[in-house]
C-alpha positions in Angstrom: -178.8 -182.3 35.0 -179.2 -185.5 37.0 -179.4 -185.7 40.9 -175.8 -186.3 41.4 -174.8 -183.2 39.4 -177.2 -181.2 41.4 -175.8 -182.4 44.7 -172.2 -181.7 43.5 -173.2 -178.3 42.6 -175.0 -177.5 45.8 -172.0 -178.9 47.7 -169.4 -176.6 45.8 -171.7 -173.8 46.5 -171.9 -174.4 50.1 -168.1 -174.9 50.2 -167.6 -171.4 48.6 -169.9 -169.7 51.0 -168.2 -171.5 54.0 -164.7 -170.4 52.7 -166.1 -166.8 52.4 -167.2 -166.9 55.8 -163.9 -168.2 56.9 -162.0 -165.5 55.2 -164.1 -162.9 56.8 -163.4 -164.6 60.2 -159.8 -164.6 59.5 -159.9 -160.9 58.4 -161.3 -159.8 61.8 -158.7 -161.9 63.7 -155.9 -160.3 61.7 -156.9 -156.7 62.2 -157.6 -157.3 66.0 -154.8 -159.4 67.1 -152.3 -159.7 64.4 -152.1 -156.3 62.7 -148.3 -156.4 62.6 -148.7 -158.7 59.5 -150.6 -158.4 56.2 -154.0 -160.0 56.0 -152.5 -161.8 52.8 -149.8 -163.5 54.6 -151.8 -164.4 57.6 -154.4 -165.9 55.3 -151.8 -167.9 53.3 -150.1 -169.5 56.4 -153.3 -170.6 58.0 -154.6 -172.1 54.9 -151.6 -174.3 55.0 -153.2 -176.1 58.0 -155.9 -178.6 58.0 -159.4 -177.5 58.6 -159.6 -178.8 62.3 -156.2 -177.1 63.3 -157.5 -173.9 61.8 -161.0 -174.1 63.3 -159.5 -174.4 66.8 -157.1 -171.5 66.3 -159.7 -169.2 65.0 -162.3 -170.2 67.6 -159.7 -169.4 70.4 -158.9 -166.0 68.7 -162.7 -165.0 68.3 -163.2 -166.1 72.0 -160.5 -163.6 73.0 -162.2 -160.8 70.7 -165.5 -161.5 72.0 -164.3 -161.3 75.7 -163.6 -157.6 75.2 -167.1 -156.8 73.2 -169.4 -159.0 75.4 -171.8 -156.8 77.5 -172.6 -158.5 80.8 -173.0 -157.5 84.4 -170.9 -160.3 85.4 -167.2 -159.5 84.7 -166.1 -162.9 85.5 -167.6 -164.0 82.1 -165.0 -161.9 80.2 -162.2 -163.6 81.9 -163.9 -167.1 81.7 -163.9 -166.6 78.0 -160.2 -165.8 78.1 -159.5 -169.2 79.9 -161.8 -171.1 77.5 -159.9 -169.6 74.4 -156.7 -171.3 75.6 -158.7 -174.5 76.4 -160.1 -174.4 72.9 -156.6 -173.9 71.4 -155.0 -176.8 73.4 -157.8 -179.3 73.1 -157.2 -182.7 71.6 -159.4 -183.6 68.6 -160.7 -186.6 70.5 -161.2 -186.4 74.1 -161.7 -189.4 76.1 -163.5 -189.3 79.7 -162.1 -191.4 82.5 -164.8 -194.2 82.3 -164.0 -194.9 78.6 -160.3 -194.6 79.2 -160.3 -197.3 81.9 -162.2 -199.9 79.5 -160.6 -199.0 76.1 -158.6 -201.8 74.4 -156.7 -199.5 72.0 -156.5 -195.9 70.4 -156.1 -194.1 73.8 -153.0 -192.0 75.3 -151.3 -193.5 78.3 -152.5 -197.1 77.7 -149.1 -198.8 78.4 -149.0 -197.1 81.8 -152.4 -198.1 82.6 -151.9 -201.6 81.8 -148.8 -201.7 83.8 -150.8 -200.6 86.9 -153.5 -203.0 86.1 -151.0 -205.9 86.0 -149.5 -204.9 89.4 -153.0 -204.7 90.7 -153.2 -206.3 94.3 -156.1 -204.8 96.3 -157.2 -206.4 99.6 -158.4 -203.2 101.3 -160.5 -199.9 100.9 -157.2 -197.9 101.4 -155.4 -199.9 98.6 -158.4 -199.4 96.3 -158.2 -195.7 96.8 -154.7 -195.8 96.0 -155.1 -197.6 93.0 -157.8 -195.6 91.6 -155.8 -192.4 92.4 -152.9 -193.6 90.4 -155.0 -194.5 87.5 -156.5 -191.1 87.5 -153.1 -189.6 87.7 -152.2 -191.3 84.3 -155.4 -190.4 82.8 -155.0 -186.7 83.9 -151.4 -186.6 82.5 -152.7 -187.3 79.0 -156.3 -186.0 79.2 -156.5 -183.4 81.7 -157.1 -180.0 80.6 -155.2 -178.2 83.3 -152.0 -180.1 81.8 -153.0 -178.6 78.6 -153.2 -175.2 80.0 -149.7 -175.8 81.7 -148.3 -176.6 78.3 -149.8 -173.3 76.9 -148.5 -171.2 79.8 -145.0 -172.7 79.9 -144.4 -173.0 76.4 -145.8 -169.8 74.7 -145.5 -167.3 77.5 -142.2 -165.1 77.8 -140.6 -165.0 81.3 -142.0 -161.5 82.1 -145.7 -162.8 81.6 -145.0 -165.8 83.6 -143.6 -163.6 86.5 -146.5 -161.3 86.1 -148.9 -164.2 86.7 -147.1 -165.7 89.7 -147.0 -162.1 91.4 -150.7 -161.6 90.6 -151.8 -164.2 93.0 -150.9 -164.2 96.8 -152.1 -166.9 99.6 -152.5 -166.4 103.1 -149.5 -167.9 105.4 -151.0 -168.1 108.8 -147.4 -168.5 110.5 -146.7 -164.9 109.5 -150.1 -163.6 109.0 -149.1 -162.3 105.6 -150.2 -163.1 102.0 -147.4 -164.5 99.9 -146.8 -165.6 96.4 -146.1 -169.0 95.4 -142.3 -168.4 95.3 -142.2 -167.6 98.9 -138.9 -168.4 100.7 -139.0 -166.8 104.0 -140.0 -163.5 105.6 -136.5 -162.2 106.1 -135.6 -163.0 102.3 -138.9 -161.8 100.8 -140.0 -158.9 102.9 -137.0 -156.7 103.4 -136.9 -152.9 103.4 -137.4 -150.7 101.3 -140.1 -152.9 99.5 -141.8 -154.3 102.7 -144.5 -156.7 101.9 -143.8 -156.3 97.9 -142.0 -158.9 95.7 -138.7 -157.2 94.5 -136.8 -160.4 93.5 -134.0 -160.2 96.0 -130.6 -162.0 95.2 -132.1 -165.5 96.5 -135.5 -165.1 94.8 -136.6 -168.1 92.9 -138.0 -166.0 90.1 -134.4 -165.2 89.1 -134.0 -168.8 87.7 -136.2 -169.5 84.7 -136.5 -173.2 85.6 -137.9 -172.3 89.1 -140.4 -169.8 87.4 -141.8 -172.8 85.3 -141.9 -175.1 88.4 -143.9 -172.2 90.3 -146.3 -171.6 87.3 -147.0 -175.3 87.1 -148.6 -175.3 90.5 -150.2 -172.0 89.9 -152.1 -172.8 86.7 -154.7 -175.3 88.3 -155.7 -172.7 90.6 -156.0 -170.0 87.8 -158.3 -172.6 86.1 -160.2 -173.5 88.9 -160.7 -169.9 90.2 -161.7 -168.3 86.9 -163.2 -171.3 85.1 -164.3 -174.4 87.1 -165.7 -172.5 90.1 -168.1 -170.5 88.0 -169.0 -173.1 85.5 -169.6 -176.0 88.2 -170.7 -174.1 91.2 -171.8 -170.4 90.0 -169.1 -168.9 92.2 -167.4 -165.8 90.4 -163.8 -165.4 90.0 -162.7 -161.8 90.5 -160.2 -159.8 88.7 -158.8 -156.6 89.9 -160.2 -154.0 87.3 -161.3 -151.1 89.4 -159.4 -151.7 92.4 -155.6 -152.7 93.4 -156.4 -155.8 94.6 -159.2 -158.5 95.5 -159.4 -160.6 98.9 -161.4 -163.6 98.1 -161.6 -167.3 99.4 -160.8 -170.2 97.2 -161.4 -173.9 98.2 -161.5 -172.7 101.8 -158.3 -170.7 101.8 -157.8 -166.8 101.9 -156.3 -165.6 98.5 -155.4 -162.0 97.1 -155.9 -161.4 93.5 -153.8 -158.4 91.8 -154.8 -159.5 88.1 -156.9 -157.6 86.1 -158.8 -158.8 83.0 -156.7 -156.3 80.6 -153.5 -157.8 82.0 -154.8 -161.4 81.7 -155.9 -160.6 78.0 -152.7 -159.1 77.1 -150.9 -162.2 78.7 -152.9 -164.7 76.7 -152.9 -162.7 73.4 -148.9 -162.6 73.7 -149.2 -166.5 74.3 -151.5 -166.8 71.2 -149.2 -164.9 69.0 -146.2 -167.1 70.0 -148.3 -170.1 69.2 -149.1 -168.7 65.8 -145.5 -167.9 65.0 -144.1 -171.2 66.3 -146.7 -173.4 64.9 -148.3 -171.6 61.9 -146.1 -168.9 60.7 -142.7 -170.7 60.5 -144.1 -174.0 59.5 
């Protein structure tokens, strides 16, 4: 047997081992998250996708499972893993940082919008420079910002009840009335009427009765969810707290008072529902 034949045999053996490992992973995912369908169907539908697509989906599912199993005194780690699971699922195969995006000649998203801004450039002051950089960054974030990918997941794959649940789980101090209000707040009279004083009950004029308004509100909330549970801890070591053993948590985020009524279990249930919808839309029916 020559060297080439030996190499091919080793390669085939390695591929068989990798196939076995992946099948075991898929079996774990199916039993934990997708037990409403058989393992054979789950495996078959996943195998129709390319390896990179499967890897992202499998990694995201395993992060969700691990978030429940991990033993840590930092409860925020479990929530962090849930956010990273969504981030993993929605991540492009090829990421491009801002510096490389600015100087790239081809092969990037948003190149026509970037080039249009470059053609229109007319900088004669520091304020104009700041405005130009801000516009360029907005275009970059539109295509490569992770919060936009999280927005897409939450808006596309969550049902209306899950979206409302997220919106109602975060309140922000409104100094004028000295109360914590949701992002959908209209007025004290409209939102805080008896018999549900200080609680959201979706009155006739409530924005949450309109699915389009729900999406608009959730769009503004996603960066806060991402920043509070993920970026704050990863970049600054500041924990984002969930209301697991208490009804709510009072905290400060970016210098502002917030009230969090979201538990880890609730967030996990919401994200698992989203992952399931992702599977049935992009994998099972394809």
